[in-house]
N, C-alpha and C positions, 0 to 999 in steps of 0.2 A: 518202840512204837513210835516215839517225834520223829526220827531220825527214818524210819519205813515210812511215814506221812508225809515226811518233809519230800523223800527220793521220791516217791509214785506222785505227787501234785507237779514238780517239777519234770516230766515227762509230758505235760499236756499243758501247751504253750498258752491257749485261752485261759485257763483255768487260773494259772501260776500269775500271770500276769497281773489278772483281774484279783486275787486274793492280795497279792501285792510283793510277790518274790520276785527279786529283780537278778537272781543268779544263786547258785549252789554248787560246793563241789565237797569234796571227801580231802580229808588231809593225807598227803602222798607216804607219808610214814607212821600214821595213825589212823587207817582209815575209819576207824569207829566215831572219830571226829567230826565235825560237818565245819565249816564255814560258808557265811551267806548273806547276801544282801536283801535288804526290801525297802519299799519305795520311801521316800522324803527322809533318807537317813545314807548319810555319806561315807560312814565306817561300814566296820564288817563284823558280824555277829559271828560267837564260837559255841559250839555244844558239843558236849564231853560226856559219855556215862561215867559216874562219880562212885555209884554207889549201888547195890542190887542188893535185897536182903528180903525175907518173909515175915512178916508182922499179924502175930496173930494166921489167921487164916487169907490176907490178903498179900499180894504181892506186890512190892515198891521199889523203884527204881527211881533213882535221882541221876537227874544231869546240870553239871555246872554248866552256866551261861556267862558268855563274856560281851565284850562291847570294845572292838580296838576303832578307835575314831582316826580322819584322815589328819595328818600332824595341822594343819591348816585349818580345823572344824574349831571354832572359840568351846566346846567342849574339854576340849583337852588342858582347860586351862583348871576344869576343875577336878583334874585327876592329880595325883601325888607327883611331886619333881621327878620320883624315881620313871614314873609312868611316861613322863611330857621327854626325857632324856632318851627312853626308849623307844619312841613314835619318832624321832627323828635320827636314832641310827640309821647307818645304811641296810642295816642287815633286818631291819623293822616288818620287812613284807616276808623273809624269807622265812624268819620265826614265827610270823603269825601264820603261815599258810600251815606251820607244824606243831600249831601251840599246843596238842596232849603234852610233846617229848619237851618242850620247854617251860617246866613247873612254875618258875619262879620266876620268869618273864609274864607269862598267862595270867598268874594270879595278881596282876597289878592292874590287869581290866577286867576281874571278874565284879560281875552285878546281881549274879542270883543263883537261884536254882527252881530249874522243873520237876517236876515231881510227878510221878504216874505211877497208880495205885488201882489194881485189878482185884477184884472180890470174887469168890466163889458163886456169888450169886447173880453173878451177867452185870456188873456193875464197874464201872471205869470213871477215873477221878483225875484230873489234869489240874495241877494246881502251879502258881505261879510266886516264890515267896522270896521278896525282896525288900530291901530296907530303904523306907524312903529317901534318904540319904546318909552317904557312911562317910563318917566325918575321923580324920585324922589329924591331931593336936600335934605342935613341933613346939617341946615344951621350953626347950633352949635357943628354938628358931637356927634356921638355916642360912649358911653364910657359904659362899664358892668365891673363889679367885678368877674372876672376870676381866680381859683388857688388864692383866697386869696389878689388878688390886682387890682386896677383899670386897664383896658385896651381901648386902643382906637380901637371901630370897623369901625366906619367911621370916616375920618378927618371931620373938620370943613369944609363947602359947599363942602364937597365929596356926589357921588352917594349914597345912599342907595338902590336905585332900577335902573336899565337900564334894560328893558325887552325887546327883539324883538318882541313884540304883533304879527305883520301880519305874520313873519317868522314860531309862532309858528302856529297859524291860519289857514293859505292857506292850509296844507295838510289837516285836517280834511274836511275844505270846500272842497277840488277836490273832494275828496270822497262823501262826500254829494251831492254835485252838478251832479258826474256821476251817481249816486243812482236814483234820480230822472230821469235823462236822462233813466236810462233803464226800470224805473217805466215807465215812459209817452211814452217809446219807440221812442225817441224824443230828438236830441241834441237839444242844446240851440240856436238861432237864430241868437240872437245879442248878442255881447261882448261890455261893457264898462266900464272904471275906471276913475275914478274920486280922486281929492286929497281938503281936507283943511287944514286948520290951525290946529296945535294941541297946548296944553299946557304942559308945566311940572310945577311939583308941588316943592314945598316947605315947611319945619316945623321946628320948633326950639322948643328946650326943654320945652316950657311953653306950645305947641302943636298947637300954632298959624299956622295956613295954608296960603301960599299964592299960586296965580299961574300968569305964565305968559305966552307969546308965546314962544316956540322952535323953533328959526329959521332954526334949521337943521333936522327937522322930520317932517313929516305930518300924518295926520290922513288918511288913505287911504279906498277907498268903490270899491270895482272889485265889476262889477253886470255884472249877466248872465239874459237873455229873453228869454223866451218861450211864443208862439203863436200859440193856437189850434184851429183857426178859418177856416171856410173852403175854402177863400179868401185868405190865407196862408200871410196876412200884417202884415209888420214890425215889430215888437214890438216897442215900445218907452219906453224911462225912464223918470218917474217923479221925481220933486225935491227930495230928501232923508229929506232936511231939511231945513229952511232958511237962514241958512249960503250960502257963499258964494263958491262954489266947481267950480274948474276948470277938463278940459279934458285931460287925460293923452292919445296924439296921436300914441303914438307907444304901446300902450297896448297889441295890437292881436298878437304881433309879441312873447312876452314874453311866451304868453298861448297855442302853436301850439299843443304842443303831451300835453296837458292835457287829463285827463281821460273822462271827459263830452261831448268829439265831437263824441266818440265810444258808442251810446247806447245800440249795441249788445254785450259790454262786450268778446269781443275774448280771448277764449282756457277757456274760464269758462264753467266747467263739468255740470253743474245741469241747469235747467228751473224751472219757476212756475209748470210746467208739466212736469215731469219727465219721463212719459208713452210716452208723444208724443214724445220725441228725443230718443225715443230706450234707454232708461237708466235703466238696472235691479238693480239698488242697491237696497238694502232692508232695512229697519228699524231691527237693533237687537234687542230683544223682551227679557226683564229680569222677571220673575215673580220673584216676591219678597211677601217672608212669612214670618212668626216668632208668637209665641204668644203674646197676649195679655202685649202692655208695654216694650217688648226688646229692643226697640231702631229702628223702622223700620223708620220711616221719618226722624228722625236723618240722619241715615246711609246715607238717600235718599238725604241730604240736601248737603252732604259731595259729591255724586257722580255728582250731578248736578254744584257742585263750580267747580268740575274736568272737567268735561265735556267741561263746558260752556267756560271756560281758554283756551279751544283747539278746540275751536268752533264748538262744538257738539251741536246740538240741542235736547235736552230730552222732553219728552212728558211724562206726568205721567197720570195713571189713577187709583182714588184711591175709594176703598170700603171702608166705613164707618159702623160699628155697632153702631145704635143708631140714632135717628134723625137729630142729628147736624152735620153736619162735620168742625170739628177743624181743621184734620191738614195739608188740604188746604192752610187754613188762614196761617200756619206758615212757607208755605213753600217759600212765594215769587211771584216775577212777572214776571222772564223772561223766564216762559217755558208756555205751557197748561198745563191743569188739567180738565180732563172729570171724576166728583166725581160720583160714582154711589151708593147712600144711601139707608139705611134702608133694608137690606138684607143681602146677603152672594153670593159673585161674583161666588163662587163654586157649588152655589146648584140653588137656584133661578132666577139667573140674568145674564145666561151665554148669552141669546140674547142677554141681552142690553152692556155686554162685546163686542161683536162683532161687535156690533154698534159701540161702542165708538171709536174701533180700527178703523172702516173704516173712522169716520169722523177725526181722528183725524190725517192720514194718507191721506187724500184728504186734508185738510186743512192747513195740516202744513209741513206734508213731514219730519218729524223728522228721527234723526240718531239712537237715542233708542228711544224704549216704552218699561216704568216699568210702570208694573200693580204690584200694592202695594195692597195684600189683607187684610180682616179682619185678626184681631189677632185669631180667630177660621175656619179660611178657610183651608180646607185639598186644595191643589195645585195637587193632581192627578186627582181630578175632571175634573182640567181644560185641563189638556193636549190632552186626543182627540179632544176637543173643538179648541183649540189651533191648532192642527194639519191641521185643513180645511183655514187655511190660511195660512199656506206654501208658497203659490205662492206670496202672500204680504209681508210677514216676515223671519225673520231669525232667529230662537229660538236660547239664547245663554244660559241660566243657569236658574236654582231655586235656588231663594239663600234665605238660611234660616237665621235668626238670633235670637239668644239665650239672656236671661239675666243670665248672671251667676251667681248672686245673690239668683235667684227664680226659675231657671229652672229644678235642680234637685226634688224640692217640687214638680213643675208642674207635672213633667213626672209620677211621682208617682200616678198623681190625672185623670191627661186627657191624653185620648189614641190621640186626635188631635195633638198633641205636636209629639209623636211619630212618627205621621203619617207625619209631616211636617218634621222631620229629616229624614225619610227615602226616601223621595221622593228627595232631593237636590242634587246637585252636588255641592255645594258650602256653607259652614255653619259656620256664625261667630259666638263667644262665646263673647259676647257685656258686656261691664260694668266691665270688668274682675279689675278694680281698686277699685272695691266694693266688691267683694270676696275672702277670704284666698286662698292659693295656692292652699292644698288640696281639697278642694270646687271645685274648677276649674278644677284640675286634673281627680277627678272623673267624673267630666260632660262631659269630652273628652273621658273616657271610655266607657261610657254608648253610648255616639255617635258613637264610633267606635262598639260597638255591634249591634248598629239598623243599621248604613250605613256604613260596611266598607270601600268601596269606595266615598266618600264624601269628601272635601276637606276640612278640619279645620283652622280657623285662628282665632285670637287673638286679639281683639280692645278693645280701651277706648273711650267712646263718639260717636261711627261709622265710626271710622276716620280711613281709610286705603284705600289705591291706586286701581282705579280697577284693574290697571293694575297686580297690584299683583293677585288678586282674577281671572282675566279673560285673561290673558296675552295682550301684547300689542294690537292686532288684534281682541281680542277677538275668540280668536280662541282654545281657552283650551280643555282638554277633556271633552266631552258630557258625562251623564249618564243619562237618562231619566226611572226611575225605571216602575215597571209594575203599572197601575191605582188600588189602593184601595177605595175604595168607602166611602163616608164620614161616613156611619151609618145610614144616613136619610130612610134607608126602605131597601129592602133584595136588591136590587137592585141600590139601591143608588140614585135614582131619583126618585120613586114613587109616591112620595109627596112632597110638598112646604116646604122647608126648609129655611125658613126666619132668623132666629136669633138662630139655634141652642139648641133651648130647649128642646133637648134629651139630650145636658148633662148638664140638669138643668141651665144652663146660659141665664139671659137675659140682658135686660138693660132699664136702667129708666134713664129718666129726672126730675133734680131738679132745679127751679128757685128761687133765694134766693128772702125774701120780707123783711129781713131787711140789715143794715149794717155787712158787715162781719168783722169780727176781724183775723188780720193775726195768731197772734200766737193760736186763740181755733180752728181756721180751721188748721195748721198744726197738732196740738195737734190732734183733733178728725179725720183724715186720717190716722194718724200712730197708731192709736190703733183700726183701723176698723179688724173686722177679716179675713184671707187668704182668704176666697171665695169673698171676694171683691176682684176680679182681678185687675181691673183699672178702674179709677177716672180721667177725664179730660174736659178743659172746660173755659171759659173766666167769671171772679169774679174781683168785684172792693173792693178794703181793706182799710176799715177803713177809716183815716187819706191819704191814699197815693194815688199820683194821677193815672186817667188813669184807663183801663183795665191790668190785669193780667193772665197770660195762667196759669193753674193752670194741672200738670201733678202728676197721683199719681199710683205708685206700691206697692204691700207689701214690707214695711220697706221704705219707700222711697218717700219724697215730691219734686217736684219741683215748684217755683216759680217763672215768667219770666216775664218782662214788655213785654205787647201785641204791636208787631211793626206795627200794619197798620193805615191806615189810615179812615175805616168806624169806625163804632160805634155802634157794635151788642149787644143784648143784653145779658145780664150775663145768664150762665146756666151752672151746671157740669152733665157730663154725669156718670152716675154708671153702670158700666158692671161686672156681677159675678152671683153667686147663693145668695138665700136668703137677696133679698135686702130692702124688704119691712121693718126690724127692721132701719138698719141704715139709710133711708128715713124718716123713724118717727122721729127722734129725731136730725137730720141735723141741720133744723134752728134755734133750741134752742140752741144746741151745738157751733156751729158756729160763734152766735152772742152774747156769752158770754164772755165780757173782762175776761183774766185771773188776777188774782190776782198778785201782783209785787212779786217775791220772796224777803223773808225776808234779 
């Protein structure tokens, strides 16, 4: 329930902002885990379900709460030395994003528990359970060799950790409780604070650990109760555990100004249904185009990360050519993807695109909608259809991405590449780090000839600030070119054009029947003729563990670990011309172990 409330509120820009959320995402390899930012805190909170059980007639779920500080934040000095070293390690952010699978790392930053109890009489209890301070004593001190000398980092008997857990956990709990009050449309009807003994720990250099009561600090439980029954009975609080807990009779006064008491969220600009509030703010639409393998999905990943950091919600509609939708798997979890497979948005799936946009607007009320078309789509064919949605969308840009290494060759062969450039108002020459400067300059000249009004930017790995491309408020100059039919027929749409066979381009899927050797796969892909425009999919490689993402465009192969938690079947999608010959020999070619060099 906490996770559901957090995700729901973060789809509503005005409410999430007023409550204090400043960004949220699911952990890529442990989707039940969440990381979140809140106002007035520079670090990142982590929430992960730890236990779920039936206690009597109550269902009880417990979530572990973590706080990962910025290394430069003074609070890092209150954590253990081990936590401090982890925070300064180069892998800190990567491990933080997937903290549930790095259990020892995560435990260094644990600050408390959040408990949810649901009783059969329509009562719900939300509790924060955290120590006032969590202390660890280094009995023999801690020394380390720094700059060639032994230095004392913690004096014998000194505190390795003295963490104000309750003070760190409370701001997150307050925003979470206020989110539940908003979702329930009801403030909690009861509050109770309880305390019990807490322990401090000690350890010596041999690794021996002891625990004893900490007379100065307690383990505190802040508990809120809701009743949803018609008779409005006052909620009761069941015992947390068998330990002896004492009640704090002065608790209510301390929380008189807490956010959870007002479920209406005063001053919020949005509700779950903007139209009923008379709010006319429309999602901004970006039509993202570019030839096969240019880097559209990579650019899109950066765009989403940029907007999420600014509390902007992005919805993506992807159109894949081929039977397998891979790109949605690569983008992550913190936004919506409505996939449109087997065909081209610009031709046969116009109606599906409109339906997808309607569904996303109704379900998510996003700040941005990005339509990522196939590499073979002519965006001109979409403009008239999208204009019919102008009452629901604010058209912002046709953005075209080009591969600096291969675009000049493709422009000589495929008219669709020239059409994509001609209709765009924003053009990115991507992968400039892989191309020679004269090659990039020649491409810029070709672009200027095809589209003298388009704004051209150079990028590496699709990484560029949206503000640079579109302006602070996405109000840069717009130029919508006159539509040019994609060439499917004299009128552009007199017959179906699902896969652009009129360009001689098709897509085929290959499923491996034997173990794939990494070196053999790379060699096979790099030797493919330039008529094979793109190969992408998921494979297992020899003795390597897990699935790997394979991405190939002419002269380039990328193999990266698949970060999803599911286990899809292996496949490669081949896109291009004359695919029969490479498909006939791929199984033998990639299953042969290459001889070791002499």
